[in-house]
MMTF fields as JSON, N, C-alpha, C and O atoms, coordinates in Angstrom:
{
  "mmtfVersion": "1.0.0",
  "mmtfProducer": "UNKNOWN",
  "numBonds": 515,
  "numAtoms": 516,
  "numGroups": 129,
  "numChains": 1,
  "numModels": 1,
  "chainsPerModel": [1],
  "groupsPerChain": [129],
  "chainIdList": ["A"],
  "bondAtomList": [4, 2, 8, 6, 12, 10, 16, 14, 20, 18, 24, 22, 28, 26, 32, 30, 36, 34, 40, 38, 44, 42, 48, 46, 52, 50, 56, 54, 60, 58, 64, 62, 68, 66, 72, 70, 76, 74, 80, 78, 84, 82, 88, 86, 92, 90, 96, 94, 100, 98, 104, 102, 108, 106, 112, 110, 116, 114, 120, 118, 124, 122, 128, 126, 132, 130, 136, 134, 140, 138, 144, 142, 148, 146, 152, 150, 156, 154, 160, 158, 164, 162, 168, 166, 172, 170, 176, 174, 180, 178, 184, 182, 188, 186, 192, 190, 196, 194, 200, 198, 204, 202, 208, 206, 212, 210, 216, 214, 220, 218, 224, 222, 228, 226, 232, 230, 236, 234, 240, 238, 244, 242, 248, 246, 252, 250, 256, 254, 260, 258, 264, 262, 268, 266, 272, 270, 276, 274, 280, 278, 284, 282, 288, 286, 292, 290, 296, 294, 300, 298, 304, 302, 308, 306, 312, 310, 316, 314, 320, 318, 324, 322, 328, 326, 332, 330, 336, 334, 340, 338, 344, 342, 348, 346, 352, 350, 356, 354, 360, 358, 364, 362, 368, 366, 372, 370, 376, 374, 380, 378, 384, 382, 388, 386, 392, 390, 396, 394, 400, 398, 404, 402, 408, 406, 412, 410, 416, 414, 420, 418, 424, 422, 428, 426, 432, 430, 436, 434, 440, 438, 444, 442, 448, 446, 452, 450, 456, 454, 460, 458, 464, 462, 468, 466, 472, 470, 476, 474, 480, 478, 484, 482, 488, 486, 492, 490, 496, 494, 500, 498, 504, 502, 508, 506, 512, 510],
  "bondOrderList": [1, 1, 1, 1, 1, 1, 1, 1, 1, 1, 1, 1, 1, 1, 1, 1, 1, 1, 1, 1, 1, 1, 1, 1, 1, 1, 1, 1, 1, 1, 1, 1, 1, 1, 1, 1, 1, 1, 1, 1, 1, 1, 1, 1, 1, 1, 1, 1, 1, 1, 1, 1, 1, 1, 1, 1, 1, 1, 1, 1, 1, 1, 1, 1, 1, 1, 1, 1, 1, 1, 1, 1, 1, 1, 1, 1, 1, 1, 1, 1, 1, 1, 1, 1, 1, 1, 1, 1, 1, 1, 1, 1, 1, 1, 1, 1, 1, 1, 1, 1, 1, 1, 1, 1, 1, 1, 1, 1, 1, 1, 1, 1, 1, 1, 1, 1, 1, 1, 1, 1, 1, 1, 1, 1, 1, 1, 1, 1],
  "groupList": [{"groupName": "UNK", "atomNameList": ["N", "CA", "C", "O"], "elementList": ["N", "C", "C", "O"], "formalChargeList": [0, 0, 0, 0], "bondAtomList": [1, 0, 2, 1, 3, 2], "bondOrderList": [1, 1, 2], "singleLetterCode": "X", "chemCompType": "L-PEPTIDE LINKING"}],
  "groupTypeList": [0, 0, 0, 0, 0, 0, 0, 0, 0, 0, 0, 0, 0, 0, 0, 0, 0, 0, 0, 0, 0, 0, 0, 0, 0, 0, 0, 0, 0, 0, 0, 0, 0, 0, 0, 0, 0, 0, 0, 0, 0, 0, 0, 0, 0, 0, 0, 0, 0, 0, 0, 0, 0, 0, 0, 0, 0, 0, 0, 0, 0, 0, 0, 0, 0, 0, 0, 0, 0, 0, 0, 0, 0, 0, 0, 0, 0, 0, 0, 0, 0, 0, 0, 0, 0, 0, 0, 0, 0, 0, 0, 0, 0, 0, 0, 0, 0, 0, 0, 0, 0, 0, 0, 0, 0, 0, 0, 0, 0, 0, 0, 0, 0, 0, 0, 0, 0, 0, 0, 0, 0, 0, 0, 0, 0, 0, 0, 0, 0],
  "groupIdList": [1, 2, 3, 4, 5, 6, 7, 8, 9, 10, 11, 12, 13, 14, 15, 16, 17, 18, 19, 20, 21, 22, 23, 24, 25, 26, 27, 28, 29, 30, 31, 32, 33, 34, 35, 36, 37, 38, 39, 40, 41, 42, 43, 44, 45, 46, 47, 48, 49, 50, 51, 52, 53, 54, 55, 56, 57, 58, 59, 60, 61, 62, 63, 64, 65, 66, 67, 68, 69, 70, 71, 72, 73, 74, 75, 76, 77, 78, 79, 80, 81, 82, 83, 84, 85, 86, 87, 88, 89, 90, 91, 92, 93, 94, 95, 96, 97, 98, 99, 100, 101, 102, 103, 104, 105, 106, 107, 108, 109, 110, 111, 112, 113, 114, 115, 116, 117, 118, 119, 120, 121, 122, 123, 124, 125, 126, 127, 128, 129],
  "secStructList": [7, 7, 6, 6, 7, 7, 7, 7, 7, 7, 1, 7, 7, 7, 1, 5, 7, 7, 1, 1, 7, 4, 4, 4, 1, 1, 7, 1, 5, 7, 5, 7, 7, 4, 4, 4, 6, 6, 6, 1, 7, 7, 7, 7, 7, 5, 6, 6, 7, 6, 6, 1, 7, 7, 7, 7, 7, 7, 2, 2, 2, 2, 2, 2, 2, 2, 1, 6, 6, 6, 6, 6, 7, 7, 6, 6, 7, 7, 4, 4, 4, 6, 6, 6, 1, 1, 3, 3, 3, 3, 7, 7, 1, 1, 7, 1, 1, 1, 7, 7, 3, 3, 3, 3, 2, 2, 2, 2, 2, 2, 2, 2, 2, 2, 2, 6, 6, 1, 6, 6, 7, 7, 7, 7, 7, 7, 7, 7, 7],
  "xCoordList": [-53.532, -52.922, -51.843, -52.431, -50.329, -49.778, -49.719, -50.167, -49.112, -49.549, -49.182, -49.908, -47.332, -47.11, -47.66, -46.952, -48.941, -49.776, -50.67, -51.733, -50.665, -51.638, -52.583, -52.018, -53.31, -54.578, -54.943, -54.744, -55.509, -55.071, -56.561, -57.666, -55.889, -57.841, -57.786, -57.078, -59.862, -60.887, -61.762, -62.449, -61.584, -62.319, -61.381, -60.546, -62.454, -61.482, -61.338, -62.077, -59.85, -59.774, -59.575, -60.12, -58.845, -58.864, -56.953, -55.919, -57.365, -55.953, -56.097, -56.847, -55.681, -55.345, -53.986, -53.208, -53.695, -52.502, -52.553, -53.346, -51.217, -50.505, -51.6, -52.418, -51.619, -52.399, -51.696, -52.64, -51.12, -50.183, -49.788, -48.751, -50.71, -51.198, -51.853, -51.479, -52.761, -53.775, -53.303, -53.988, -52.319, -51.032, -50.851, -50.688, -50.906, -50.341, -51.793, -51.631, -52.968, -53.53, -53.987, -54.452, -54.05, -54.246, -53.478, -54.139, -52.389, -51.302, -50.386, -49.903, -50.41, -49.119, -49.145, -50.085, -48.498, -48.123, -49.409, -49.947, -50.13, -51.227, -50.655, -50.043, -51.023, -51.045, -52.575, -53.742, -52.259, -52.895, -52.884, -52.577, -53.169, -52.834, -53.836, -53.671, -54.659, -56.408, -55.676, -55.742, -55.054, -54.618, -53.453, -52.944, -52.989, -51.913, -52.257, -51.33, -53.739, -54.236, -54.823, -54.048, -55.05, -55.376, -54.436, -54.623, -53.41, -52.558, -51.203, -50.31, -51.187, -49.021, -48.527, -47.474, -50.222, -49.244, -49.624, -50.664, -48.508, -49.296, -49.137, -48.143, -49.341, -50.058, -49.118, -49.021, -48.617, -48.015, -48.995, -49.622, -48.669, -48.958, -49.019, -48.749, -49.286, -49.77, -50.811, -51.87, -50.911, -52.501, -52.63, -53.751, -52.022, -51.729, -51.998, -51.997, -52.145, -52.154, -53.046, -52.905, -53.741, -54.287, -54.606, -54.855, -54.73, -54.811, -53.382, -53.262, -52.062, -51.228, -51.277, -51.549, -50.567, -50.536, -49.852, -48.861, -49.709, -49.34, -47.876, -47.786, -47.098, -45.839, -46.499, -47.474, -45.926, -46.605, -45.105, -44.021, -45.499, -44.425, -45.102, -45.966, -44.413, -44.409, -44.122, -43.476, -44.112, -43.952, -42.237, -41.92, -41.479, -40.215, -40.241, -40.158, -40.332, -40.51, -41.042, -40.59, -42.238, -42.575, -41.696, -41.237, -41.504, -40.793, -39.503, -39.044, -39.227, -37.847, -37.705, -36.699, -38.214, -39.36, -39.762, -39.697, -40.637, -40.649, -39.407, -39.326, -38.626, -37.025, -36.311, -35.611, -36.279, -35.582, -36.071, -35.422, -37.031, -37.623, -37.813, -38.152, -37.238, -37.103, -35.879, -35.673, -35.128, -33.597, -33.413, -33.012, -33.626, -33.358, -33.132, -32.729, -33.621, -32.482, -33.709, -33.392, -34.823, -35.864, -35.492, -34.644, -35.608, -35.175, -35.948, -37.158, -35.03, -35.661, -36.167, -37.124, -35.842, -35.617, -34.997, -34.593, -35.015, -33.737, -33.619, -34.048, -32.936, -33.131, -32.327, -32.463, -30.858, -30.742, -31.137, -30.489, -31.814, -33.444, -33.615, -33.487, -33.934, -34.428, -34.143, -35.006, -32.591, -31.909, -31.855, -31.681, -31.955, -31.932, -33.072, -33.706, -33.753, -35.132, -36.486, -37.558, -36.279, -37.452, -38.331, -39.392, -37.645, -38.526, -37.746, -36.538, -38.389, -37.995, -38.342, -39.519, -37.796, -38.25, -38.285, -37.455, -39.96, -39.491, -39.616, -40.347, -38.334, -38.047, -38.928, -38.464, -39.605, -39.694, -39.232, -40.298, -38.75, -37.49, -37.434, -36.394, -38.778, -39.598, -38.638, -37.76, -39.479, -39.338, -38.867, -39.461, -37.467, -36.457, -37.495, -37.787, -38.03, -38.422, -40.131, -40.198, -40.756, -41.492, -40.702, -39.474, -41.357, -41.231, -41.496, -42.416, -40.522, -40.68, -42.072, -42.749, -42.351, -43.05, -42.565, -41.704, -42.825, -42.483, -43.308, -44.516, -42.339, -43.394, -42.528, -41.331, -43.458, -42.569, -41.791, -41.754, -41.25, -40.806, -42.173, -42.455, -42.685, -43.914, -44.944, -45.636, -45.218, -45.657, -44.962, -45.633, -43.042, -42.564, -42.558, -42.323, -42.759, -42.423, -43.448, -43.117, -44.975, -46.002, -45.81, -46.932, -45.158, -45.286, -44.026, -44.056, -43.043, -42.262, -43.023, -43.173, -43.338, -44.429, -44.815, -44.421, -46.098, -47.299, -45.654, -45.513, -45.027, -44.116, -43.544, -43.716, -42.784, -42.672, -43.321, -42.804, -45.052, -45.618, -46.206, -46.626, -46.091, -46.408, -47.466, -47.711, -48.38, -50.057, -49.347, -50.106, -48.601, -48.356, -47.776, -47.336, -47.707, -47.336, -48.072, -49.301, -47.571, -48.467, -49.05, -48.344, -50.486, -50.629, -50.737, -51.337, -49.71, -49.389, -50.443, -51.251, -50.05, -50.984, -50.024, -48.837, -51.018, -50.21, -49.832, -50.185, -49.065, -47.752, -48.564, -48.978, -48.464, -49.981, -48.211, -47.137, -48.74, -47.767, -47.973, -47.132],
  "yCoordList": [26.465, 27.663, 27.948, 28.17, 27.994, 28.451, 29.857, 30.727, 30.286, 31.163, 32.383, 33.252, 32.04, 33.036, 33.523, 34.317, 33.09, 33.815, 34.705, 34.365, 35.954, 36.653, 36.22, 35.777, 36.283, 36.405, 37.313, 38.443, 37.237, 38.117, 38.567, 38.035, 40.17, 41.316, 41.021, 41.065, 40.407, 40.751, 41.765, 41.754, 43.088, 43.873, 45.082, 45.339, 45.943, 47.173, 47.843, 47.828, 48.748, 49.384, 50.702, 51.623, 50.998, 51.876, 52.855, 52.406, 54.075, 54.824, 54.641, 55.299, 54.162, 54.984, 54.52, 53.841, 55.064, 56.015, 55.022, 54.081, 55.369, 54.803, 55.127, 55.995, 54.275, 54.4, 55.429, 55.921, 55.826, 56.959, 58.077, 58.737, 58.106, 59.502, 60.571, 61.713, 60.408, 61.007, 62.654, 63.558, 62.767, 63.722, 64.858, 66.062, 64.302, 64.979, 66.429, 67.406, 65.98, 67.244, 66.589, 67.29, 64.811, 64.3, 64.268, 63.614, 64.658, 64.98, 63.756, 63.532, 63.134, 61.808, 60.682, 60.695, 60.079, 58.884, 58.437, 58.378, 58.117, 57.05, 55.996, 56.201, 54.809, 53.308, 52.724, 52.588, 52.613, 51.763, 50.199, 50.002, 49.258, 47.655, 46.997, 45.85, 47.552, 46.838, 46.415, 45.2, 47.097, 46.313, 45.389, 44.961, 45.045, 43.625, 42.869, 42.388, 42.057, 40.797, 41.546, 41.217, 41.733, 42.53, 43.138, 43.068, 43.757, 44.445, 44.507, 45.286, 43.4, 43.503, 45.133, 45.769, 45.399, 47.406, 47.736, 47.368, 48.793, 48.994, 51.063, 51.287, 51.491, 52.739, 53.764, 53.187, 54.685, 55.242, 56.408, 56.399, 57.845, 59.052, 59.802, 59.239, 61.173, 62.176, 62.341, 62.489, 62.368, 62.423, 64.668, 65.158, 65.12, 66.944, 67.191, 68.231, 66.065, 66.366, 65.185, 65.037, 64.438, 63.597, 63.898, 62.847, 65.097, 65.006, 64.609, 64.742, 63.947, 64.031, 62.804, 62.379, 62.008, 60.292, 60.07, 60.78, 58.68, 58.117, 57.363, 57.241, 57.089, 56.71, 54.952, 54.75, 53.789, 52.494, 51.997, 52.556, 50.691, 50.193, 48.212, 47.828, 47.564, 45.85, 45.071, 45.772, 43.88, 43.159, 43.58, 43.989, 43.319, 43.039, 44.419, 44.4, 46.432, 47.301, 48.181, 49.242, 47.464, 47.197, 46.826, 47.572, 45.599, 44.724, 45.7, 46.215, 45.671, 47.103, 48.617, 49.255, 48.764, 49.838, 50.037, 51.133, 48.681, 48.254, 47.773, 47.842, 47.299, 46.484, 48.174, 48.177, 48.859, 50.268, 51.405, 52.171, 51.116, 52.063, 51.876, 52.655, 49.759, 49.93, 49.66, 49.237, 49.867, 49.459, 51.71, 52.406, 51.935, 53.573, 54.573, 55.734, 53.496, 53.861, 53.622, 52.636, 54.122, 53.762, 53.627, 54.498, 53.119, 53.84, 54.824, 54.969, 55.664, 57.235, 57.873, 58.613, 57.823, 58.68, 59.991, 59.76, 60.972, 61.614, 62.576, 63.728, 61.855, 62.038, 63.071, 63.671, 63.447, 64.417, 65.798, 66.642, 65.867, 67.143, 67.142, 68.246, 65.958, 65.956, 66.93, 67.523, 67.059, 67.778, 69.372, 70.383, 69.241, 71.539, 71.571, 72.037, 71.199, 72.013, 70.891, 70.945, 70.073, 69.981, 68.815, 68.483, 68.1, 67.133, 65.763, 65.54, 65.316, 64.398, 64.258, 64.562, 63.908, 64.048, 62.247, 61.377, 62.194, 60.766, 61.062, 61.834, 59.925, 60.2, 59.581, 58.719, 59.178, 57.643, 56.709, 56.755, 55.861, 55.43, 54.33, 53.835, 54.137, 53.802, 54.919, 54.834, 55.999, 57.437, 58.814, 59.762, 58.683, 60.145, 61.19, 61.899, 61.309, 62.495, 62.98, 63.912, 62.131, 62.186, 63.682, 63.76, 64.582, 65.31, 64.504, 63.686, 64.767, 64.236, 64.531, 65.535, 63.751, 64.248, 64.986, 64.363, 65.723, 65.367, 65.711, 65.937, 65.755, 65.131, 65.969, 66.224, 66.184, 66.508, 65.615, 64.459, 65.84, 64.837, 64.151, 63.005, 64.589, 64.203, 63.648, 62.912, 63.889, 62.835, 61.455, 60.57, 61.309, 60.13, 59.602, 58.394, 60.135, 59.399, 58.496, 57.32, 58.911, 57.843, 57.197, 56.801, 57.073, 56.141, 54.904, 53.912, 55.109, 55.05, 54.137, 52.995, 54.409, 53.768, 52.435, 51.371, 52.936, 52.244, 50.402, 49.227, 51.235, 50.006, 49.098, 47.892, 49.642, 48.672, 47.839, 46.986, 48.23, 47.669, 46.591, 45.435, 47.165, 46.05, 46.107, 45.065, 47.5, 48.119, 47.987, 47.31, 48.262, 48.445, 46.929, 46.869, 45.885, 44.589, 43.922, 43.951, 43.378, 43.311, 41.451, 40.611, 41.55, 40.624, 39.183, 39.204, 37.752, 37.002, 35.556, 35.128, 34.909, 33.622, 32.713, 32.678, 31.663, 30.529, 30.013, 30.429, 29.035, 29.048, 27.063, 26.104, 27.228, 26.0, 25.061, 25.452, 23.846, 22.926, 22.159, 21.31],
  "zCoordList": [31.403, 30.874, 32.1, 33.159, 32.202, 32.982, 33.486, 32.739, 34.921, 35.218, 34.192, 33.709, 33.988, 33.658, 32.252, 31.634, 31.658, 30.774, 30.664, 31.183, 30.082, 30.711, 29.433, 28.433, 29.445, 28.17, 27.407, 27.854, 26.197, 25.4, 25.409, 25.522, 25.185, 25.813, 24.453, 23.446, 25.314, 24.346, 23.865, 22.844, 25.18, 24.632, 25.179, 26.045, 23.512, 23.445, 24.562, 25.546, 24.293, 25.849, 25.297, 25.904, 24.18, 23.666, 24.344, 24.839, 24.012, 24.8, 26.555, 27.276, 26.742, 28.437, 28.956, 28.285, 30.568, 30.597, 31.443, 31.443, 32.569, 33.843, 34.545, 34.24, 35.693, 37.024, 37.687, 38.306, 37.871, 38.253, 37.427, 37.361, 36.916, 35.808, 36.506, 36.238, 37.348, 38.15, 38.122, 37.643, 38.586, 39.715, 38.342, 38.535, 37.103, 36.005, 35.427, 34.696, 36.09, 34.894, 33.923, 33.024, 33.682, 32.91, 31.7, 30.894, 31.168, 30.52, 31.174, 32.284, 29.975, 30.062, 28.866, 28.072, 28.795, 28.022, 27.772, 28.878, 26.986, 26.298, 25.275, 24.226, 25.87, 25.248, 24.289, 24.657, 23.667, 22.777, 22.238, 21.063, 22.969, 22.703, 21.876, 21.459, 21.681, 21.087, 19.632, 19.44, 18.662, 17.512, 17.662, 16.626, 18.762, 18.966, 18.435, 17.784, 18.168, 17.643, 16.231, 15.333, 16.116, 14.359, 13.6, 12.386, 14.006, 13.249, 13.724, 13.393, 14.698, 15.461, 15.866, 15.913, 16.16, 16.717, 17.719, 18.264, 18.274, 19.469, 19.557, 20.248, 19.41, 19.472, 20.502, 21.585, 20.52, 21.905, 21.087, 20.028, 22.659, 21.849, 22.592, 23.652, 22.824, 23.839, 24.721, 24.112, 25.739, 25.677, 25.515, 25.373, 25.544, 25.397, 23.291, 22.633, 22.95, 21.204, 20.853, 19.639, 21.231, 20.576, 19.254, 18.663, 18.364, 16.75, 15.858, 14.64, 17.06, 15.917, 16.601, 17.724, 14.461, 14.679, 15.165, 14.997, 16.407, 17.699, 16.293, 15.071, 17.433, 17.197, 17.216, 17.941, 16.417, 16.375, 16.488, 16.325, 16.841, 17.049, 17.376, 18.164, 16.581, 16.959, 17.74, 18.519, 18.23, 19.048, 19.691, 20.808, 18.627, 19.211, 19.426, 20.654, 18.923, 19.29, 20.271, 20.701, 20.594, 22.05, 23.108, 23.973, 22.959, 23.741, 24.102, 25.122, 22.901, 23.4, 23.791, 24.102, 23.748, 25.049, 25.787, 26.344, 26.319, 27.733, 29.084, 30.311, 27.968, 28.428, 28.513, 29.525, 28.175, 27.871, 29.427, 30.139, 29.404, 29.816, 31.471, 32.363, 31.431, 32.675, 33.163, 34.3, 32.421, 32.695, 32.647, 33.58, 32.007, 32.501, 31.116, 31.044, 29.929, 28.788, 27.616, 26.95, 27.215, 26.251, 25.132, 24.941, 24.378, 22.675, 22.167, 22.342, 21.372, 21.088, 22.468, 22.242, 23.763, 24.029, 25.102, 26.242, 24.654, 25.193, 26.339, 26.411, 27.24, 28.68, 29.092, 30.158, 27.628, 28.212, 28.485, 29.103, 28.166, 28.384, 29.785, 30.313, 30.699, 31.789, 32.885, 33.532, 33.059, 33.729, 33.454, 34.133, 32.893, 32.387, 32.21, 33.158, 31.188, 30.962, 31.413, 30.81, 32.354, 32.678, 32.176, 32.705, 30.85, 29.853, 28.971, 28.893, 28.63, 27.692, 26.652, 26.455, 25.853, 24.344, 24.118, 24.381, 23.373, 22.582, 21.301, 20.68, 20.854, 19.514, 18.561, 19.307, 17.813, 16.406, 16.63, 17.245, 16.796, 16.396, 14.912, 14.477, 14.338, 12.872, 11.8, 10.942, 12.514, 11.75, 12.034, 12.548, 11.506, 11.933, 11.794, 12.756, 10.711, 9.731, 11.543, 12.345, 11.384, 13.01, 13.864, 13.813, 14.47, 15.458, 16.782, 16.802, 18.15, 19.442, 20.328, 20.11, 21.138, 21.6, 22.986, 23.607, 23.322, 24.803, 25.795, 25.717, 27.098, 28.326, 29.742, 29.875, 30.47, 31.454, 32.223, 31.802, 33.105, 34.29, 34.887, 34.537, 35.439, 35.621, 35.142, 35.845, 33.917, 32.53, 33.04, 33.571, 32.755, 32.727, 33.541, 33.535, 34.368, 35.464, 35.827, 35.978, 36.046, 36.18, 34.24, 33.925, 33.437, 32.696, 32.824, 32.097, 33.753, 34.516, 35.111, 34.678, 35.727, 37.035, 36.901, 37.376, 35.768, 34.969, 34.325, 34.663, 33.487, 33.382, 33.98, 33.801, 34.773, 36.064, 36.893, 37.614, 36.725, 37.185, 35.692, 35.73, 34.937, 34.45, 33.488, 32.881, 33.146, 33.11, 31.492, 30.799, 31.02, 29.135, 28.767, 27.619, 29.413, 28.871, 27.782, 27.858, 26.867, 25.48, 26.583, 27.14, 26.435, 26.463, 25.165, 24.09, 25.938, 25.288, 25.11, 25.934, 23.504, 23.609, 23.833, 23.509, 24.698, 24.584, 23.648, 22.544, 23.77, 22.866, 22.083, 22.735, 20.691, 20.355, 19.82, 19.361, 20.188, 19.909, 18.992, 18.697]
}
């Protein structure tokens, strides 16, 4: 196995947050990668509202979220209110009828930090030749 391949996670982890989220009183962006292998889905929710249905992304959609977040323009993230109201609205890009999640600047910054550090990267399978 080459060093650029991350092994598939075989132990369910459930929802988790970025390591930098500790100072937000537990409120943060939470991600669940457990269903990537079985369903091809990545789930994202707000820890303040675990009862609300999470946003679901396929591998391509999640890759766009990670790439966009690293570049400062996450798909579905309305950054316009960050300066004026101190919040980021994250919209479900696959379902316009779904209400957005609202994250504080600190919650979003913790998520961005985790993305930058690769904490939410999808484990990949080695290609079969």
